[in-house]
DRENRO-689343 format. One record per residue (C-alpha): residue number from 1; residue in three letters; x, y, z. Coordinates in nm, 3 decimals. Each point is the difference from the previous one (the first is absolute). Last residue first. Layout:
// DRENRO-689343
NODE resi resn       x       y       z
NODE  NUM  ALA       X       Y       Z
...
END
This chain:
// DRENRO-689343
NODE resi resn       x       y       z
NODE  323  PRO  -3.104   4.242  -5.226
NODE  322  LEU  -0.093   0.057   0.366
NODE  321  ALA   0.301  -0.163   0.224
NODE  320  GLU   0.291  -0.046  -0.296
NODE  319  LYS  -0.066   0.380  -0.107
NODE  318  THR  -0.046   0.114   0.367
NODE  317  PHE   0.335  -0.149   0.070
NODE  316  SER   0.203   0.106  -0.252
NODE  315  GLY  -0.105   0.369   0.043
NODE  314  ASP   0.304   0.102   0.233
NODE  313  ILE   0.102   0.325   0.117
NODE  312  TRP   0.284   0.170   0.167
NODE  311  GLU   0.298  -0.122  -0.174
NODE  310  GLY   0.253   0.193   0.088
NODE  309  GLY   0.072   0.401   0.125
NODE  308  ALA   0.020   0.115   0.311
NODE  307  PRO  -0.299   0.313   0.067
NODE  306  LYS   0.053   0.323  -0.056
NODE  305  SER   0.122   0.228   0.314
NODE  304  MET  -0.206   0.105   0.324
NODE  303  ILE  -0.283  -0.094  -0.048
NODE  302  ILE  -0.371   0.179   0.112
NODE  301  GLY   0.231   0.326  -0.044
NODE  300  ALA  -0.256   0.198  -0.249
NODE  299  ARG   0.272  -0.015  -0.178
NODE  298  ILE   0.095  -0.379   0.003
NODE  297  MET  -0.319  -0.066  -0.067
NODE  296  GLN  -0.077   0.172  -0.267
NODE  295  GLU   0.253  -0.157  -0.164
NODE  294  GLU  -0.035  -0.324   0.149
NODE  293  MET  -0.364   0.014  -0.195
NODE  292  GLN   0.109   0.086  -0.324
NODE  291  LEU   0.345  -0.245   0.005
NODE  290  ALA  -0.258  -0.283   0.121
NODE  289  LEU  -0.298   0.067  -0.307
NODE  288  GLN   0.282  -0.053  -0.234
NODE  287  PRO   0.104  -0.389   0.201
NODE  286  LEU  -0.385  -0.040   0.031
NODE  285  GLN  -0.157  -0.022  -0.298
NODE  284  LYS   0.057  -0.337  -0.126
NODE  283  LEU  -0.190  -0.081   0.327
NODE  282  LEU  -0.247   0.247  -0.160
NODE  281  GLY  -0.056  -0.205  -0.305
NODE  280  GLU   0.019  -0.362   0.233
NODE  279  SER  -0.277   0.182   0.218
NODE  278  GLU  -0.226   0.121  -0.297
NODE  277  THR   0.044  -0.353  -0.174
NODE  276  LYS  -0.087  -0.173   0.283
NODE  275  ASN  -0.286   0.228   0.127
NODE  274  LEU   0.056   0.331   0.282
NODE  273  ARG  -0.255   0.020   0.257
NODE  272  ARG  -0.085   0.381  -0.021
NODE  271  LEU   0.008   0.107   0.369
NODE  270  ARG  -0.310   0.239   0.046
NODE  269  GLY  -0.237  -0.253  -0.086
NODE  268  LEU   0.084  -0.244   0.258
NODE  267  CYS  -0.084   0.275   0.321
NODE  266  ALA  -0.314   0.095  -0.132
NODE  265  THR  -0.147  -0.388  -0.023
NODE  264  LEU   0.167  -0.055   0.330
NODE  263  GLU  -0.159   0.391   0.161
NODE  262  ALA  -0.326  -0.242  -0.145
NODE  261  ALA   0.055  -0.335   0.169
NODE  260  ASN   0.018   0.216   0.336
NODE  259  LEU   0.369   0.076   0.107
NODE  258  ASN   0.245  -0.056   0.289
NODE  257  GLU   0.327  -0.140  -0.240
NODE  256  ARG   0.062  -0.327   0.210
NODE  255  ARG  -0.446  -0.014   0.030
NODE  254  LEU  -0.048   0.066  -0.307
NODE  253  VAL   0.283  -0.276  -0.137
NODE  252  ALA  -0.159  -0.285   0.273
NODE  251  ASP  -0.367   0.076  -0.113
NODE  250  MET   0.101  -0.044  -0.365
NODE  249  GLY   0.195  -0.365   0.076
NODE  248  LEU  -0.213  -0.128  -0.309
NODE  247  PHE  -0.119   0.201  -0.244
NODE  246  PRO  -0.269   0.276  -0.061
NODE  245  LYS   0.007   0.158  -0.344
NODE  244  GLY   0.225   0.257  -0.168
NODE  243  ALA   0.193  -0.216  -0.191
NODE  242  TRP   0.328   0.226   0.171
NODE  241  LEU   0.055  -0.255   0.269
NODE  240  THR  -0.091  -0.347  -0.158
NODE  239  ASP   0.264   0.132  -0.308
NODE  238  ALA   0.219   0.101   0.282
NODE  237  MET   0.036  -0.312   0.162
NODE  236  GLU   0.041  -0.187  -0.317
NODE  235  GLU   0.265   0.196  -0.059
NODE  234  GLN   0.179  -0.038   0.324
NODE  233  VAL  -0.063  -0.374   0.020
NODE  232  GLN   0.239  -0.042  -0.395
NODE  231  LEU   0.259   0.271   0.158
NODE  230  LEU   0.023  -0.182   0.370
NODE  229  THR   0.007  -0.364  -0.241
NODE  228  GLU   0.286   0.180  -0.197
NODE  227  LEU   0.159   0.089   0.357
NODE  226  GLU  -0.036  -0.381   0.104
NODE  225  GLU   0.137  -0.145  -0.276
NODE  224  ARG   0.319   0.304  -0.008
NODE  223  SER   0.054  -0.059   0.344
NODE  222  SER   0.410  -0.023   0.107
NODE  221  LYS   0.135   0.232  -0.301
NODE  220  CYS  -0.249   0.279   0.015
NODE  219  ALA  -0.110   0.000   0.395
NODE  218  ARG   0.433   0.047   0.004
NODE  217  GLU  -0.019   0.354  -0.207
NODE  216  SER  -0.315   0.081   0.171
NODE  215  ALA  -0.315   0.017  -0.099
NODE  214  VAL  -0.194   0.341  -0.129
NODE  213  LEU  -0.417  -0.003  -0.070
NODE  212  LEU  -0.012   0.305  -0.155
NODE  211  TYR  -0.299   0.341   0.063
NODE  210  THR   0.019   0.261  -0.194
NODE  209  ILE  -0.058   0.412   0.088
NODE  208  PRO   0.017   0.172  -0.357
NODE  207  VAL   0.228   0.181  -0.106
NODE  206  LYS  -0.103   0.344  -0.160
NODE  205  LEU  -0.204  -0.018   0.248
NODE  204  GLN  -0.352   0.194   0.001
NODE  203  SER  -0.198  -0.331   0.103
NODE  202  SER   0.192  -0.034   0.280
NODE  201  ASP  -0.185   0.280   0.201
NODE  200  TYR  -0.004   0.332   0.073
NODE  199  LEU  -0.189   0.278   0.244
NODE  198  ASN  -0.274  -0.260   0.047
NODE  197  ARG  -0.250   0.179   0.333
NODE  196  THR  -0.050  -0.192   0.293
NODE  195  GLY  -0.380   0.036   0.158
NODE  194  LYS   0.048  -0.349   0.132
NODE  193  ASN  -0.124  -0.231  -0.279
NODE  192  SER   0.321   0.059  -0.178
NODE  191  LEU   0.161  -0.118   0.323
NODE  190  LYS  -0.123  -0.358  -0.026
NODE  189  THR  -0.006  -0.069  -0.394
NODE  188  LEU   0.439   0.150   0.087
NODE  187  TRP   0.046  -0.256   0.244
NODE  186  PRO  -0.067  -0.265  -0.179
NODE  185  GLU   0.249   0.102  -0.224
NODE  184  THR   0.249   0.265   0.020
NODE  183  VAL  -0.014   0.301   0.169
NODE  182  VAL   0.249   0.334   0.014
NODE  181  VAL  -0.109   0.224   0.314
NODE  180  ALA  -0.084   0.317  -0.015
NODE  179  GLU  -0.027   0.369   0.248
NODE  178  VAL   0.159  -0.244   0.294
NODE  177  LEU  -0.054  -0.014   0.330
NODE  176  GLY  -0.369   0.216  -0.028
NODE  175  GLY  -0.176  -0.305   0.279
NODE  174  GLU  -0.196  -0.158  -0.301
NODE  173  LEU   0.295  -0.013  -0.252
NODE  172  ALA   0.229  -0.147   0.280
NODE  171  LEU  -0.316  -0.254   0.115
NODE  170  GLU  -0.040  -0.092  -0.378
NODE  169  MET   0.372  -0.054  -0.104
NODE  168  GLU   0.081  -0.236   0.314
NODE  167  SER  -0.121  -0.301  -0.202
NODE  166  GLN   0.303   0.077  -0.343
NODE  165  PHE   0.230   0.019   0.239
NODE  164  MET   0.200   0.308   0.101
NODE  163  PRO   0.322   0.181  -0.090
NODE  162  VAL  -0.098   0.427  -0.012
NODE  161  ALA   0.100   0.117  -0.291
NODE  160  GLU   0.094   0.416   0.055
NODE  159  ILE  -0.052   0.169  -0.361
NODE  158  GLU   0.207   0.233  -0.239
NODE  157  ALA   0.343  -0.209   0.059
NODE  156  MET  -0.203  -0.285  -0.165
NODE  155  THR  -0.012   0.213  -0.319
NODE  154  MET  -0.288   0.216  -0.204
NODE  153  GLY  -0.105   0.113  -0.336
NODE  152  ALA  -0.314  -0.147   0.037
NODE  151  SER   0.038  -0.309  -0.197
NODE  150  GLU   0.311  -0.016   0.174
NODE  149  LEU  -0.205  -0.031   0.348
NODE  148  ALA  -0.197  -0.280  -0.123
NODE  147  ASN   0.288  -0.231  -0.147
NODE  146  VAL   0.173   0.045   0.288
NODE  145  LEU  -0.314  -0.080   0.196
NODE  144  LEU  -0.047  -0.301  -0.205
NODE  143  TYR   0.352  -0.140   0.046
NODE  142  PHE   0.011   0.055   0.369
NODE  141  GLY  -0.360  -0.224   0.070
NODE  140  ALA   0.104  -0.344   0.130
NODE  139  SER   0.274  -0.053   0.084
NODE  138  ARG   0.063   0.332   0.168
NODE  137  GLU  -0.320  -0.002   0.155
NODE  136  VAL  -0.179   0.358  -0.023
NODE  135  GLY  -0.184   0.276   0.212
NODE  134  ILE   0.083   0.341  -0.067
NODE  133  ARG   0.093   0.337   0.184
NODE  132  LYS  -0.095   0.280  -0.158
NODE  131  GLY   0.293   0.250  -0.179
NODE  130  LYS  -0.138   0.039  -0.331
NODE  129  LEU  -0.290  -0.226   0.013
NODE  128  ASP  -0.251   0.263  -0.153
NODE  127  GLN   0.217  -0.049  -0.353
NODE  126  LEU  -0.182  -0.344  -0.044
NODE  125  ARG  -0.315   0.148   0.018
NODE  124  GLN  -0.344   0.070   0.151
NODE  123  THR   0.114  -0.091   0.357
NODE  122  GLU  -0.356   0.096   0.253
NODE  121  GLN  -0.089  -0.345  -0.106
NODE  120  ARG   0.339  -0.169   0.179
NODE  119  GLY   0.145  -0.156  -0.215
NODE  118  LEU   0.035  -0.320  -0.178
NODE  117  VAL   0.315  -0.093  -0.225
NODE  116  ALA  -0.053  -0.324  -0.184
NODE  115  ASP   0.026  -0.376  -0.087
NODE  114  GLY  -0.258  -0.146  -0.163
NODE  113  GLY  -0.022   0.212  -0.278
NODE  112  ALA   0.098  -0.260  -0.257
NODE  111  SER   0.280  -0.236   0.198
NODE  110  GLN   0.146  -0.231  -0.246
NODE  109  SER  -0.046  -0.408   0.025
NODE  108  LEU   0.265  -0.249   0.016
NODE  107  VAL   0.302  -0.002  -0.175
NODE  106  LYS   0.205  -0.329  -0.001
NODE  105  LEU   0.357  -0.172   0.114
NODE  104  VAL   0.151   0.347   0.112
NODE  103  LYS   0.291  -0.152   0.159
NODE  102  LEU   0.237   0.050   0.293
NODE  101  LYS   0.309   0.034   0.151
NODE  100  GLN  -0.031   0.283   0.227
NODE   99  GLY   0.253   0.242   0.005
NODE   98  ALA  -0.160   0.280   0.164
NODE   97  GLU   0.001   0.235  -0.339
NODE   96  ARG  -0.255  -0.391  -0.073
NODE   95  MET  -0.145   0.080   0.266
NODE   94  ARG  -0.148   0.352  -0.059
NODE   93  MET  -0.034  -0.067  -0.357
NODE   92  VAL  -0.203  -0.239   0.047
NODE   91  SER  -0.225   0.199   0.258
NODE   90  ASP  -0.030   0.179  -0.272
NODE   89  PHE  -0.148  -0.256  -0.221
NODE   88  THR  -0.229  -0.103   0.273
NODE   87  VAL  -0.023  -0.311   0.197
NODE   86  VAL  -0.097  -0.357  -0.011
NODE   85  ALA   0.294  -0.259   0.170
NODE   84  VAL   0.061  -0.290  -0.059
NODE   83  ASP   0.330  -0.185   0.227
NODE   82  ALA  -0.047   0.139   0.348
NODE   81  ALA   0.194   0.090   0.297
NODE   80  GLY   0.305   0.078  -0.203
NODE   79  SER   0.004   0.315   0.194
NODE   78  GLY  -0.019   0.195  -0.289
NODE   77  PHE  -0.335  -0.197  -0.098
NODE   76  ALA  -0.124   0.043   0.341
NODE   75  ARG   0.091   0.345  -0.020
NODE   74  VAL  -0.202   0.064  -0.289
NODE   73  VAL  -0.317  -0.156   0.131
NODE   72  ALA   0.088   0.159   0.287
NODE   71  SER  -0.029   0.384  -0.185
NODE   70  SER  -0.282  -0.082  -0.160
NODE   69  TRP  -0.229  -0.062   0.370
NODE   68  THR  -0.266  -0.301   0.012
NODE   67  ILE   0.266  -0.287   0.024
NODE   66  GLU  -0.224  -0.355  -0.052
NODE   65  ILE   0.261  -0.279  -0.069
NODE   64  ILE  -0.113  -0.234  -0.272
NODE   63  GLN   0.231  -0.346   0.002
NODE   62  PHE   0.011  -0.262  -0.264
NODE   61  ARG   0.079  -0.281  -0.079
NODE   60  ASN  -0.121  -0.247   0.315
NODE   59  PRO  -0.310   0.256  -0.091
NODE   58  PRO  -0.077  -0.050  -0.303
NODE   57  LEU  -0.110   0.275  -0.171
NODE   56  VAL  -0.372  -0.029  -0.014
NODE   55  GLN   0.031   0.062   0.374
NODE   54  LEU  -0.391   0.192   0.012
NODE   53  ASP   0.151   0.269   0.191
NODE   52  GLY   0.370  -0.019  -0.169
NODE   51  ALA  -0.167   0.021  -0.376
NODE   50  VAL  -0.157   0.258   0.191
NODE   49  LEU   0.291   0.202   0.096
NODE   48  LEU   0.132  -0.074  -0.397
NODE   47  PRO  -0.259   0.137  -0.178
NODE   46  GLU   0.010   0.315   0.289
NODE   45  ALA   0.327   0.119  -0.070
NODE   44  ALA  -0.116   0.311  -0.225
NODE   43  PRO  -0.328   0.033   0.288
NODE   42  CYS   0.249   0.096   0.221
NODE   41  VAL   0.137  -0.214   0.345
NODE   40  GLY   0.338  -0.081  -0.065
NODE   39  PRO   0.062  -0.302  -0.259
NODE   38  VAL   0.337  -0.142   0.215
NODE   37  ILE   0.090  -0.317  -0.174
NODE   36  ARG   0.203  -0.307   0.195
NODE   35  LEU   0.069  -0.280  -0.234
NODE   34  ARG   0.010  -0.337   0.266
NODE   33  SER   0.242  -0.144   0.072
NODE   32  LYS   0.142  -0.281  -0.190
NODE   31  LYS   0.056  -0.345   0.212
NODE   30  GLU   0.349  -0.106  -0.003
NODE   29  HIS   0.022  -0.371  -0.129
NODE   28  HIS   0.337  -0.111   0.047
NODE   27  PRO   0.130  -0.290  -0.172
NODE   26  LEU   0.222  -0.225   0.142
NODE   25  PHE   0.448   0.044  -0.044
NODE   24  SER   0.009   0.217   0.314
NODE   23  ALA  -0.125  -0.291   0.216
NODE   22  ALA   0.266  -0.252  -0.077
NODE   21  LEU   0.190   0.249   0.155
NODE   20  LEU  -0.215   0.012   0.283
NODE   19  LEU  -0.012  -0.376   0.001
NODE   18  MET   0.381  -0.006  -0.026
NODE   17  ALA   0.056   0.228   0.282
NODE   16  LEU  -0.282  -0.145   0.269
NODE   15  LEU   0.241  -0.362  -0.096
NODE   14  LEU   0.329   0.164   0.086
NODE   13  PRO  -0.113   0.112   0.314
NODE   12  LEU  -0.168  -0.335   0.063
NODE   11  PHE   0.353  -0.181  -0.022
NODE   10  ARG   0.105   0.050   0.334
NODE    9  GLN  -0.300   0.007   0.218
NODE    8  LEU  -0.148  -0.268  -0.189
NODE    7  LEU   0.346  -0.206   0.096
NODE    6  ALA   0.026   0.075   0.349
NODE    5  THR  -0.362  -0.094   0.059
NODE    4  THR   0.022  -0.341  -0.184
NODE    3  GLU   0.376  -0.065   0.214
NODE    2  LYS  -0.183   0.110   0.294
NODE    1  MET  -0.328  -0.293  -0.070
END
């Protein structure tokens, strides 16, 4: 017995080493991580949010992360906490300037009056805002505000921009804390019914506010199949939302956007959904439009320098997913 024990003690380390070596040659089946998506909470993102509600996107392969504020969406994507996001074109410019490695996969929609500068009822025109306080959320309003002021021959230096979330704007206006606010849907629909005056909206922009689907370069390399599935589902859900009829999951949308059915219809009417041909055409125009936008954004101090070069658009996913 003692001899057996001695032999085990002598050869056990060698046996364990051999087992570990053998195990290293066995095939490993690592579980692939889910594709993390931060659509934001806005009408342009609702097709993906509804897909998440209805589990049209298999939860074992996709994770929809609801984040209310657009600024938080940008931070989540930039920190690597998300692989895919729905963001505006001007946000992409800021993300690229910050060195974020991304690819624009699809143009989703354009704001057609769904973003506006709203003033108190006594404010008659944009020039009346000179020297006044204007509430604005950085990631969702500065681009529109700069264009509004320039249309009136003014600059950002002639007003006081007050950073705030859009949920705070109604009380800020009513309390006289600001003279005007820069809002996007769905808050625009609510505030428009509160006796405000529309001083400028996105239908007047030369380069429209455009919503884009972007993915990290890492996700483009490692999750091509998931991204193509995501594009297919997004297109199908967008068809459903813009059909103008009640749909499965509509109650969740109304709760999330804090709208009734009539308000949702009006809201979607101020967001022009692009069909496949329009989306592909605009995707090709983005580099030229970016040149126009970056010049204005640098002039207004929204970005400090031109974004780094390199390829930041990839239309191959849409072509394969939506032939």
